[in-house]
PATIPA-893769 format. One line per 8 residues: number of its first residue (from 1); their letters; for each residue x, y, z of N, C-alpha, C, O. Coordinates in nm, 2 decimals, always signed. Example, Ala and Ser with C-alpha at 12.3 -4.5 7.8 and 13.67 -1.06 7.14 Angstrom:
<sites>
1 = as = +1.32:-0.57:+0.78:+1.23:-0.45:+0.78:+1.32:-0.33:+0.78:+1.42:-0.33:+0.85; +1.28:-0.22:+0.71:+1.37:-0.11:+0.71:+1.29:+0.00:+0.79:+1.34:+0.11:+0.80
</sites>
This chain:
<sites>
1 = msrkprea = +0.83:+0.12:-4.04:+0.74:+0.07:-3.95:+0.68:+0.18:-3.86:+0.76:+0.26:-3.80; +0.55:+0.19:-3.86:+0.49:+0.30:-3.78:+0.45:+0.25:-3.64:+0.42:+0.13:-3.62; +0.47:+0.34:-3.55:+0.43:+0.30:-3.41:+0.29:+0.35:-3.38:+0.25:+0.46:-3.43; +0.22:+0.27:-3.30:+0.09:+0.31:-3.26:+0.11:+0.42:-3.15:+0.19:+0.41:-3.06; +0.04:+0.54:-3.16:+0.05:+0.64:-3.06:+0.00:+0.60:-2.93:-0.09:+0.52:-2.92; +0.08:+0.64:-2.82:+0.04:+0.60:-2.69:-0.09:+0.68:-2.65:-0.11:+0.79:-2.69; -0.17:+0.61:-2.57:-0.28:+0.68:-2.51:-0.23:+0.78:-2.40:-0.14:+0.75:-2.33; -0.30:+0.89:-2.39:-0.26:+0.98:-2.29:-0.30:+0.92:-2.15:-0.41:+0.86:-2.14
9 = pmasmfqi = -0.22:+0.93:-2.05:-0.26:+0.88:-1.92:-0.38:+0.95:-1.87:-0.40:+1.07:-1.88; -0.46:+0.87:-1.80:-0.59:+0.92:-1.74:-0.57:+0.93:-1.59:-0.50:+0.85:-1.53; -0.64:+1.02:-1.53:-0.64:+1.04:-1.39:-0.78:+1.07:-1.34:-0.85:+1.15:-1.40; -0.82:+1.01:-1.23:-0.95:+1.03:-1.17:-0.93:+1.05:-1.02:-0.84:+0.99:-0.96; -1.00:+1.14:-0.96:-0.99:+1.17:-0.82:-1.13:+1.16:-0.75:-1.23:+1.20:-0.81; -1.13:+1.10:-0.63:-1.25:+1.07:-0.56:-1.23:+1.12:-0.42:-1.12:+1.09:-0.36; -1.33:+1.18:-0.36:-1.32:+1.22:-0.21:-1.40:+1.11:-0.14:-1.52:+1.09:-0.17; -1.34:+1.04:-0.05:-1.41:+0.94:+0.03:-1.38:+0.97:+0.18:-1.28:+0.95:+0.23
17 = grhvlqvf = -1.48:+1.03:+0.24:-1.47:+1.07:+0.38:-1.36:+1.18:+0.39:-1.37:+1.28:+0.32; -1.26:+1.16:+0.47:-1.15:+1.25:+0.49:-1.04:+1.23:+0.39:-0.94:+1.30:+0.39; -1.05:+1.13:+0.31:-0.94:+1.08:+0.22:-0.97:+1.11:+0.08:-1.08:+1.12:+0.03; -0.86:+1.13:+0.00:-0.86:+1.15:-0.14:-0.80:+1.03:-0.21:-0.69:+0.99:-0.18; -0.88:+0.97:-0.30:-0.84:+0.85:-0.38:-0.81:+0.90:-0.52:-0.90:+0.96:-0.58; -0.69:+0.86:-0.57:-0.66:+0.90:-0.71:-0.62:+0.77:-0.79:-0.55:+0.69:-0.74; -0.67:+0.76:-0.91:-0.64:+0.65:-1.00:-0.58:+0.70:-1.12:-0.63:+0.79:-1.19; -0.46:+0.65:-1.16:-0.38:+0.70:-1.27:-0.35:+0.58:-1.36:-0.34:+0.47:-1.32
25 = gggrkwvv = -0.35:+0.61:-1.49:-0.30:+0.50:-1.58:-0.36:+0.51:-1.72:-0.42:+0.61:-1.76; -0.36:+0.40:-1.78:-0.41:+0.39:-1.92:-0.37:+0.25:-1.97:-0.27:+0.19:-1.93; -0.44:+0.20:-2.07:-0.41:+0.07:-2.12:-0.42:-0.04:-2.02:-0.53:-0.06:-1.97; -0.31:-0.11:-2.00:-0.31:-0.22:-1.91:-0.25:-0.20:-1.77:-0.24:-0.30:-1.69; -0.20:-0.08:-1.74:-0.13:-0.05:-1.61:-0.20:+0.06:-1.54:-0.19:+0.18:-1.60; -0.25:+0.04:-1.43:-0.32:+0.14:-1.35:-0.26:+0.14:-1.21:-0.23:+0.03:-1.15; -0.24:+0.26:-1.15:-0.19:+0.27:-1.01:-0.29:+0.36:-0.94:-0.37:+0.43:-0.99; -0.27:+0.35:-0.80:-0.37:+0.42:-0.72:-0.29:+0.49:-0.61:-0.19:+0.43:-0.56
33 = avdgvllr = -0.34:+0.60:-0.57:-0.28:+0.68:-0.45:-0.39:+0.72:-0.36:-0.50:+0.75:-0.40; -0.36:+0.71:-0.23:-0.45:+0.75:-0.13:-0.38:+0.87:-0.05:-0.27:+0.85:+0.00; -0.45:+0.98:-0.05:-0.39:+1.10:+0.02:-0.25:+1.13:-0.03:-0.17:+1.17:+0.05; -0.23:+1.12:-0.16:-0.11:+1.15:-0.22:+0.00:+1.05:-0.21:+0.12:+1.07:-0.26; -0.02:+0.94:-0.15:+0.08:+0.83:-0.13:+0.04:+0.71:-0.23:-0.07:+0.65:-0.22; +0.13:+0.68:-0.32:+0.11:+0.57:-0.41:+0.11:+0.44:-0.34:+0.19:+0.41:-0.25; +0.01:+0.36:-0.37:+0.01:+0.22:-0.31:+0.10:+0.13:-0.40:+0.12:+0.16:-0.51; +0.15:+0.03:-0.34:+0.24:-0.06:-0.41:+0.17:-0.14:-0.52:+0.05:-0.17:-0.51
41 = gwhsssad = +0.24:-0.17:-0.62:+0.19:-0.25:-0.73:+0.11:-0.17:-0.84:+0.09:-0.05:-0.82; +0.06:-0.25:-0.94:-0.02:-0.19:-1.04:-0.14:-0.28:-1.07:-0.13:-0.40:-1.02; -0.24:-0.23:-1.14:-0.36:-0.31:-1.16:-0.39:-0.31:-1.31:-0.34:-0.22:-1.39; -0.46:-0.41:-1.35:-0.48:-0.43:-1.50:-0.60:-0.35:-1.55:-0.62:-0.34:-1.67; -0.68:-0.29:-1.46:-0.79:-0.20:-1.50:-0.81:-0.09:-1.40:-0.77:-0.10:-1.29; -0.88:+0.01:-1.45:-0.91:+0.12:-1.36:-1.00:+0.08:-1.25:-0.99:+0.13:-1.13; -1.09:-0.02:-1.28:-1.19:-0.07:-1.17:-1.11:-0.14:-1.07:-1.14:-0.13:-0.95; -1.01:-0.22:-1.10:-0.93:-0.29:-1.00:-0.85:-0.20:-0.92:-0.84:-0.22:-0.80
49 = awsagvaa = -0.80:-0.09:-0.98:-0.72:+0.01:-0.91:-0.81:+0.08:-0.81:-0.77:+0.10:-0.69; -0.93:+0.12:-0.86:-1.02:+0.19:-0.77:-1.06:+0.10:-0.65:-1.07:+0.15:-0.54; -1.09:-0.02:-0.68:-1.13:-0.12:-0.57:-1.02:-0.13:-0.47:-1.05:-0.13:-0.35; -0.89:-0.14:-0.51:-0.78:-0.15:-0.42:-0.77:-0.02:-0.33:-0.74:-0.02:-0.22; -0.80:+0.10:-0.40:-0.79:+0.22:-0.33:-0.90:+0.23:-0.22:-0.88:+0.28:-0.11; -1.02:+0.19:-0.26:-1.13:+0.19:-0.17:-1.11:+0.10:-0.05:-1.14:+0.14:+0.07; -1.05:-0.01:-0.07:-1.01:-0.11:+0.04:-0.91:-0.04:+0.13:-0.91:-0.05:+0.25; -0.81:+0.03:+0.07:-0.71:+0.10:+0.15:-0.77:+0.21:+0.24:-0.73:+0.23:+0.35
57 = vdllqrss = -0.86:+0.29:+0.18:-0.93:+0.39:+0.25:-1.01:+0.33:+0.36:-1.02:+0.39:+0.48; -1.08:+0.22:+0.34:-1.16:+0.16:+0.44:-1.07:+0.12:+0.56:-1.11:+0.14:+0.67; -0.96:+0.06:+0.53:-0.86:+0.02:+0.63:-0.82:+0.14:+0.71:-0.81:+0.14:+0.84; -0.79:+0.25:+0.64:-0.75:+0.37:+0.71:-0.86:+0.43:+0.81:-0.83:+0.47:+0.92; -0.98:+0.43:+0.76:-1.09:+0.48:+0.83:-1.12:+0.39:+0.95:-1.16:+0.44:+1.06; -1.10:+0.26:+0.94:-1.13:+0.17:+1.05:-1.02:+0.18:+1.16:-1.05:+0.16:+1.28; -0.90:+0.21:+1.12:-0.79:+0.22:+1.21:-0.77:+0.36:+1.28:-0.69:+0.37:+1.37; -0.84:+0.46:+1.23:-0.82:+0.59:+1.29:-0.94:+0.62:+1.38:-1.05:+0.56:+1.36
65 = ppeppaaa = -0.92:+0.71:+1.47:-1.03:+0.75:+1.56:-1.15:+0.81:+1.48:-1.12:+0.87:+1.38; -1.27:+0.80:+1.53:-1.38:+0.86:+1.46:-1.37:+1.01:+1.46:-1.32:+1.07:+1.55; -1.43:+1.06:+1.36:-1.44:+1.21:+1.35:-1.53:+1.26:+1.46:-1.63:+1.20:+1.49; -1.49:+1.38:+1.52:-1.58:+1.44:+1.62:-1.71:+1.48:+1.55:-1.71:+1.52:+1.43; -1.82:+1.48:+1.62:-1.95:+1.53:+1.56:-1.94:+1.67:+1.52:-1.87:+1.75:+1.59; -2.01:+1.71:+1.42:-2.01:+1.85:+1.38:-2.08:+1.93:+1.48:-2.18:+1.89:+1.54; -2.03:+2.05:+1.50:-2.10:+2.14:+1.60:-2.23:+2.18:+1.55:-2.25:+2.21:+1.43; -2.33:+2.19:+1.64:-2.46:+2.23:+1.60:-2.46:+2.38:+1.57:-2.38:+2.45:+1.64
73 = pdagtlt = -2.54:+2.43:+1.48:-2.54:+2.57:+1.45:-2.58:+2.65:+1.57:-2.67:+2.60:+1.65; -2.53:+2.76:+1.59:-2.56:+2.85:+1.70:-2.71:+2.90:+1.69:-2.74:+2.97:+1.60; -2.79:+2.86:+1.78:-2.93:+2.90:+1.78:-2.96:+3.03:+1.85:-3.07:+3.07:+1.87; -2.85:+3.08:+1.91:-2.87:+3.20:+1.99:-2.89:+3.17:+2.13:-2.90:+3.05:+2.17; -2.90:+3.26:+2.22:-2.93:+3.23:+2.36:-3.08:+3.23:+2.39:-3.15:+3.32:+2.34; -3.11:+3.14:+2.47:-3.25:+3.13:+2.51:-3.27:+3.21:+2.64:-3.18:+3.20:+2.73; -3.37:+3.29:+2.65:-3.39:+3.36:+2.78:-3.52:+3.33:+2.84:-3.56:+3.38:+2.94
</sites>
């Protein structure tokens, strides 16, 4: 009896604001991590895992203080 070779696991990484979203898996089981922390559970597709990760990042961004505005470039001193 021959076995079907397993697919190599796939991984994708996305930068969303200050956060890094990673989707891992293959076949019918996909997991997601945000900032290196795995979220609970698994998903049946990469799209479902990505969607769960985006929702987690959105929750993090809504619950954290806003980023300070970027400093304006130094235009030199006016005289």
